[in-house]
C-alpha positions as CSV (number, residue, x, y, z in Angstrom):
1,G,48.0,-4.7,41.2
2,V,46.5,-2.4,44.2
3,H,47.2,0.9,43.6
4,A,47.4,3.5,46.8
5,I,44.3,5.7,45.6
6,S,41.1,6.9,47.4
7,A,37.9,6.1,45.2
8,A,37.2,9.8,45.7
9,A,40.6,11.4,44.1
10,A,40.3,8.8,41.1
11,A,36.5,10.1,40.4
12,A,37.8,13.5,40.9
13,A,40.8,13.1,38.5
14,A,38.7,11.0,36.1
15,V,36.2,13.7,35.7
16,R,38.5,16.7,35.8
17,R,40.0,17.9,32.3
18,V,42.9,19.6,33.0
19,P,44.5,20.1,29.4
20,E,48.2,21.5,30.9
21,A,49.8,18.7,33.2
22,P,48.3,15.5,33.6
23,A,47.0,14.0,36.8
24,L,49.6,12.9,39.3
25,F,48.8,9.8,41.4
26,S,50.9,8.3,44.6
27,G,54.6,7.5,43.5
28,G,54.0,9.4,40.3
29,G,55.9,12.6,40.4
30,A,55.8,14.6,36.7
31,G,58.1,13.1,34.4
32,S,58.4,9.8,36.1
33,P,57.8,6.2,34.4
34,S,54.7,5.8,36.7
35,Q,53.2,9.1,36.0
36,W,49.7,8.9,34.9
37,L,49.0,10.5,31.5
38,A,45.3,9.6,31.0
39,V,42.1,8.7,32.9
40,H,38.6,7.4,31.4
41,W,35.8,5.8,33.1
42,W,35.4,2.0,32.3
43,G,31.7,1.5,33.4
44,R,30.3,2.9,37.0
45,A,33.2,1.8,39.3
46,A,36.3,1.4,36.8
47,L,38.7,3.2,35.2
48,V,41.4,3.0,32.2
49,L,44.3,4.7,33.4
50,A,47.8,4.8,31.3
51,Q,51.1,5.7,32.6
52,R,54.2,7.5,31.1
53,D,56.0,4.1,31.0
54,G,53.5,2.4,28.9
55,A,51.5,0.5,31.3
56,V,47.6,1.0,31.0
57,S,45.2,-0.7,33.3
58,V,41.6,-1.1,33.8
59,S,41.0,-1.0,37.8
60,S,37.9,-1.5,39.7
61,I,37.4,1.6,42.4
62,G,37.0,-0.1,45.9
63,S,37.1,1.4,49.5
64,S,40.5,-0.5,49.8
65,G,41.7,1.5,46.2
66,L,42.3,0.1,42.7
67,R,42.4,-3.4,42.0
68,E,43.8,-4.4,38.5
69,L,40.9,-6.1,36.5
70,L,43.2,-7.3,33.2
71,G,45.3,-9.7,35.1
72,E,48.2,-9.5,38.0
73,R,49.7,-6.6,36.1
74,P,48.6,-3.9,33.7
75,E,49.4,-4.5,30.0
76,S,52.6,-3.3,28.9
77,F,53.1,-0.9,26.0
78,P,55.7,1.2,24.5
79,P,55.9,5.0,26.5
80,L,53.7,7.6,26.4
81,P,50.6,5.5,25.2
82,L,47.8,7.4,24.0
83,L,43.8,6.0,24.8
84,S,40.5,6.8,23.2
85,A,37.5,6.8,25.6
86,P,35.9,3.3,26.3
87,R,32.8,3.3,23.8
88,G,30.2,0.1,23.3
89,D,28.6,-2.6,25.2
90,P,30.4,-4.4,26.4
91,P,33.1,-1.3,26.2
92,S,36.3,-1.1,24.5
93,F,39.2,1.4,23.7
94,F,42.0,1.9,21.4
95,V,45.8,2.4,22.3
96,L,48.0,4.4,19.7
97,T,51.5,3.7,20.3
98,R,54.8,4.8,18.5
99,E,58.2,3.4,18.6
100,A,61.2,4.9,16.7
101,H,63.9,3.1,15.5
102,A,67.1,4.2,13.5
103,V,67.9,2.9,10.4
104,A,71.1,2.6,8.1
105,A,70.9,4.4,5.2
106,C,71.1,2.4,2.2
107,E,73.6,4.6,0.1
108,G,77.2,5.1,1.2
109,E,78.2,4.4,4.7
110,G,78.8,8.4,5.2
111,E,75.2,8.8,5.0
112,P,73.3,9.9,8.2
113,R,70.9,7.5,10.0
114,R,67.2,7.9,9.5
115,R,64.6,7.5,12.0
116,V,61.6,5.7,11.0
117,E,58.6,5.5,13.4
118,A,56.1,2.7,13.5
119,W,52.4,3.3,14.5
120,E,50.5,0.2,16.1
121,L,46.7,0.6,16.7
122,H,45.8,-1.9,20.0
123,S,42.0,-2.9,20.6
124,L,41.6,-3.6,24.3
125,R,37.6,-5.3,25.0
126,R,35.6,-6.5,27.6
127,T,35.4,-10.5,27.3
128,T,35.4,-13.6,28.9
129,P,38.2,-15.9,30.0
130,E,36.5,-18.7,27.8
131,A,35.9,-16.3,24.4
132,L,39.6,-15.1,25.0
133,F,41.1,-19.0,25.4
134,K,38.6,-19.6,22.1
135,R,40.0,-16.6,20.3
136,K,43.9,-17.5,21.0
137,V,43.0,-21.3,19.4
138,D,41.2,-19.7,16.4
139,L,44.0,-17.0,16.0
140,G,46.6,-20.0,16.4
141,E,48.5,-18.3,19.4
142,Y,48.6,-21.9,21.3
143,G,51.1,-20.8,23.9
144,D,48.5,-18.0,25.1
145,A,45.9,-20.3,25.0
146,L,47.4,-22.8,27.2
147,T,48.4,-20.1,29.6
148,W,44.6,-19.4,29.8
149,A,43.8,-23.0,30.0
150,R,46.0,-23.2,32.6
151,A,45.2,-20.5,34.6
152,Y,41.3,-20.9,34.4
153,G,41.3,-24.8,34.4
154,F,40.5,-25.2,30.8
155,C,40.6,-28.4,28.6
156,A,43.7,-27.6,26.6
157,D,42.3,-30.6,23.8
158,G,41.2,-27.6,21.5
159,V,44.7,-26.2,21.9
160,R,46.2,-30.0,20.9
161,Q,43.9,-30.0,18.0
162,G,44.5,-26.9,16.4
163,Q,48.6,-27.7,16.4
164,W,48.1,-31.1,15.0
165,R,45.5,-29.2,12.0
166,E,48.5,-27.2,11.5
167,S,51.2,-29.7,11.7
168,E,49.6,-31.8,8.9
169,G,50.0,-29.2,6.7
170,S,53.4,-29.3,7.1
């Protein structure tokens, strides 16, 4: 999507490291789900942005504002994601997320419920559609691979062959 923010404002926000309140952009008042929590550079003309609601986007900076590079929408994670700064060539970064779950105690029924936290580390890196399609097939993520095949006009034979090989073993 395109976010209503000028390139100069985005660049200034990315360079400024304000320890108290996160940078706020249009529609993202303090505490709102769309409040930006983190901004990092992704190359010379793009930013990595994380929102309070878990949306993480990589957006190019242009004269008409920001344009999402990860697809039609930002990637979706649990609320309050933590980002590492992008590193490497091609660049990649990590997203650390936390989810809390209430679990019933194993002892008697009168025991209080415990809260269990699950942490996940996700890696996002620059790749080509072809490389991602091949990776999805190799990992057996055939539904995702078929989605990529349709979106980019790839031949889906590799997906069907992988599904067939998998079904031979069962």
